[in-house]
N, C-alpha and C positions, 0 to 999 in steps of 0.2 A: 702427506706427501702426495697423495695417490689423487691429488686433482692437479698437480704441476705439469703444466706441458714439457716436454722434454725436447732438447735439441740433440739426436743420436747421429753419430756418423758411423756407416754401415760399410764393413769390407767383406768381399768375396771374390774367389778365384775360381768358381766353381764349372764344371761341363754342366752341360743339360743332363735332366734327370730328376729323382724325387725330391733331392736335397735343394733345389735349384726353385721347383715349385715351390716347396715351403716358406722358403726365404721372401718368394714373390708375394705369397701370401701375408706374410708377416709385414711387411714394410706395407704393403697396401692398406691393411689394417691399423696399422700407425699413424699412417698420414690422413687418413679416414678421422682418425682421432683426435685429430689436431696438432700432431707431434709434428718438428721438423725432421726428416730422413735423408740425409746426404749418404749417397753410395760410392764410393771409392774402390775402382777397379784397378788391377793392370791389364792392359788389353787382352793378354791370354784367357780372360772371364768369358764364358760363352755368355753372349747378351743376343743371340740371333733368335734360341730359345727363352720364353715371357720374360722379353726385354722390360728391365726396373725403370729406365727413363721417365717414359710416360706416368709412373706411380709415384716415385720418389721426388723430393724436393728438389733436390739436383743430383746429377748424376756429374762424378770426375773420374776423368782416366787418365793413365799414363801409360807412356810407350814402354815395353819391353825392348833390349836390343836383340836381334835377331843373333841366332847361331849360326855360321857360314857352314861349318862342319855338320850340322845336324840335318842342314836342309840337303846337303850333297847326300848323305846316306839314305834319306828319304828319295831324291831322285833316283838314286841307281839301284837299290836294292826292291824288288817285287814286295816281300814281307820286312818288316820291321816289329821287333816285340812293342807292344803299348807300353811296356814300361820307359820306353827310351822317345823322349817328347822332341817336337821340335824346337823348343825355345831351350837354351841352356836353364838348370834351376839356379844355379847363381845370379844370372841375369834377373830372375824373376825375383830374387829375395833382394838383390840390391833394389828395384822397384819398390818392393814392398816396406823396404826402410825408409825411402823416401816419402812413402805416404803416411808412415807412422810421423814422422817428423811434421809433417803438414799438418795432420790431425793433433798433433800435440801443440802446435802452434794456434792452435782455433780454439774458440768456446763453446766446443761441445760438453756436454754434461755425462755422457757416457758412449764407448764404442762398443758395436754388435758385430763378434767377426765369425763367419762360418769357415767350415773346414778348405783346405786347398789342394785343388788337384794334384798339383806338384811335391808338394811338401808334406800332404797331411794336414799334419798340425800347421797352421800360417806362421810364417817365421815373425810377420810383423808383432805377435805376441810378444818377441823378444823386446820392443822397442817404444811398444805405448806405453805411455806414462798415465795416461788416464782411464779412470774406472773403466774395467772392460768384463764382457761377457762372452765368451766361447761355445758355441753351439756345437758339443762335439757329438759328430752323427755315429762314429765310431774309431777305436783307435787302427792303426793298422793292422791288419791280421793277418797271423801266421798259424793259424788253424791246421793242423794235420788234413783235416777233411778237404782243405782248397787244394792243396799239393792231389791230392789223389785223385780230384774231378778234372785238375788243370791235368793231370798227365794223360787225362783221355784222347783230346785235343790233337790233332794229326796239325803237323805245323806245316806251311806251305812256304816255297821258294827257295833261298838259299841257305835258310837256317835247318832246314829239312835233311840237308845233304851230311851224309855220314860221315865226311870226314870234319867238314864246321862246326855240325851238331856240340860237339862235346865241348869245344870251345865257347859257341856261343852260350849253352847252358851252363857254362862256367861264369862268364860274363851276366847273364841272366841273375845269377845267384848272389855275385856279387853287388849288381844293383838294387837287389831287395835286400840283401842285410845293410847296405849303407842307409838305405831309404827307412828302413826300422829303427836305425840306431839316430838318425838325424829326427826322424818324427817324435822318438822318446826323449830326446834333448828338448828339444822347443817345446812340448808337451809340460813341461818344470814350469814354463813361463805363465803358464793360465792357472789363474786364482778362482775365477767365479767361472765353473763348469755347467752347461746344460747337457741334456741326452733325451734321448727321443726315446727311451722305453727303459723298465727296471731291467733287463737284459743287458742294454748298454751302458745302463748306471754300474752294472757288475763288473762289465767288460773292461770300462775306464778305469774302475776300483782295483781290477785285479793286474791290470797292465802300468799303469801309468802313478798307482797309488793314489790317486786325487779321488776327494769326494765329487758328485756331481747332482745335480739336482734334475729330476724329471719334468720335462715341459711338452707334453704329448701336442703332437701338430693336427692339423685340422682339413678338412676336405670342401671344397666349393658345392655347397650345396644347391646353389643356384646353377650351376654345370651339371653336375653330377648327379642325378634324377631320374626317377622314373618316367619313362617314354609310353609306354604301355603297349609296347610294340611284340609281335607274337613272334616268339621263343623259336631257336632253331634247332638242329640238333649237331652243336658243336660246344664245345668247352672252351674256354679263352684264359690264357695266360699272358701278363704283361710282366715286361723288364727286358734288361739290356741282353744281348744273345750272347751271352758268355756261360762258360760251365759253372760258375756257383750259382746259378739262378736255377738249376735244376730241371729245365728243360728233357733233358735226357731222362732222368727218374719218371716225369710225368707220361713221357712216350712208353716207356715201358711197362710203367702202372697201366695205363689205359690198353696196351696189349693183352693184358688178363682180363679185360670184358668181351664175352662173347661177341662176335661178328656182328651178329646182328640187332645188337645194342650197341657196339664200339661208335662213341660221336666222333666227330673231326675234335682235331686241336689246333686253335687259330692262336700263332703265338705273335704278340705286338711289344716291339721295342724301340725304344730311342735311339740305339745304333748296335751293329753288331760286328762279329768276329765271324771273318768271312771263312777261315777254317771251320769253327765252330757251327756254323749253320750248315757247310756239308755236311759234316759229322752227323747233325740232327738228321739231317733229309737222309742218308743213307741208313740213319738207324730206324726212321719211321719205315721206311721200304721194305726192310729186311724183317720187321716186326709189323707189317700188315696195318699200320695204323696213318690214317690220312692226315697230313702235315700242311698247313699254311704259314708260312710266316712275313711278316708284314712288317716294314720298319718307316720310322719317324710319319705318322699317318698325323691329320689333324687330328685337334681336341673333338670336334663334333662327329670324325667317324669313330674315334675311340668310345666316346659315349655312345653312341649306336650300336658298337658292338656288345659293351655292357649289357645294354638293353636286353641285344639279340640272343645273347648268349644264354644255354640252358643252367650253366654252371659257370663259376671262375675258380679254376685250381691254380694254386699256389704252394709251391715247395723248394725256396730257396734253401742252400744251406746256411744256417745260423743266421737268418736276416735280421740286422739290429731291430728294423720295424717293418718298413713297407706299407708304402700308399695303396697297395693293391686292391687288399681286401676291403680297406674303408671306402673305396672309390664303387667296386662291385657291389656294396651292402648300400651305399646312397642312392646306386641306381636301380636298388630291389632284386638285386641278384646274388642268393646265397653262394656262399665259399666251400669249397673243401680244402682247407690248408694243413700242411705237416703240423706236427704238434712240437714245436722247437722255436727258438729264436724269441723273437718280438712279435709273431703271429700269436702267440698264445694270448696275447693282451690286447689283440684286436676282434679275433673271430673269437665269438661264446658259442662253447661247444652246445651242439641241439637246439640252438635258441636263433642265431645268425648263421648258422653254417653249421658243420662238421669238423672237427680237428682228428687228424689220424697219425700215426707214427709212420715212421719214415721205412714202410714196406709196401711195396708192390703191390701185392695181393690186396693186402689190408684198405691201401689207400684207392685201388679199381673198388674194392666193394663199398666204401664212402661213396664214390662218384654215384655206382650204381642204386645205392640206399637213396640218397636224394633226390637222384633223378625220377624216381619211381615212386617214391612215397609222396603223393601230390599232396596230403596236409601237412608231411612236414617241409616239404618246399614251401608252399603258400605261408606258412607262419616263420620261417627262417626268411621270406621276399620283406614279408610286412613287417618284422621285427628289424631286420635289417636298417631299414630307414629310419624306423622310430629310434633305434638305436644312436646310430649316428646324429641325427637331430638333436638329440639329447645331450650328449656331449663330445661330440668330433666334427663342431662347425668351426669355420674359420672364425666364429666371433669367441667361441670357447678358447681357441688355440692363442688368437691373439690376446684375449684376457689371462691366460695363463703366463706367458712370453713378458706382457706389459709389467704383472705383477712379481715377476723375475729381476725387470729391471728396476724399478722401485726399491724389490730389497736388497739387491746389489749398492743400492746409492745411501740408502739409510746404514747400509753397514759400515760403507765407506765413511758416513756422517758420524756413527760411534768412534769408530778408531782413530 
């Protein structure tokens, strides 16, 4: 069966970010291997970032009926919680039901689904009747630590009003609870789950009670590669500028480094929360840490930053996996990562970087150690590039995914 060319329907309703980059690379690999890959999306999916139309066999888009009331909310208030989407979730769900019906009536061998920015587990799983693989980046997270870090953020606009704030918080809690219950319900329709790490595999098993197979992602080594640029005195971190990404921890850690050795922290994000950006800037001023936050820069500029940085520092809270360490290592830049979540599966301690506990002083010591030990830095730099090329390329990732597609089809045949 492994020589058989497949006709694959792909569904996604992703925002920009790592999951979309991963999907882009999978589709590019599959089409280059001669498989037919048709992409089905509601118009709520982000297709500005790494558009799929140029690499897919076909792109089929579906309109989603707009929500009049939600649009009015956005036009009136200066701050609206991110959990309140501009489009009604019910309207998105109706669109996905129609997509499922159209796929069911076509001659696809298999369907590949990514997560949904509106419902987490895509509702389309409920209606699909063909063999389906669902790549679950992570379940909806209700970790206590996320509440702790989110509570640091100072809200802006009307929701910070002391009279309105309690009602707003009640509403937010209601929405989050409803979303969690809905995600749990839809997840039960997922029969063939893939995970991006063994940490995610365990999270899926714990929350959904479902098995999943790990299919590691890959990085584009034709883009992310050493450029042999002179290194500057800054450390780089990459990720959406929101509390769970741990940029506040990085600022506090860097503040423990003596002033004459203290590097600048450059943060690059695909999007930012205005309130949290202001919080981080104020924190950096108070801690005497030089901070530069960049948003939506080009891949070319990002790769240059990877190649100019002394180190990449990475400390998100319980990150399911994370592209950033792989991209850094592919560019020959050693990583200091927090020793938790999926980061433990990509950064090899003392070989491609250093893993440190979530302790500000110990994390700072790791930054200083890797910055000043030239032999260690050079070894980690060389090893990082070799390590990525040995296991983490797009070809490796594509082969892993394709093997899972064949495995699911073989299982369906046996059943």
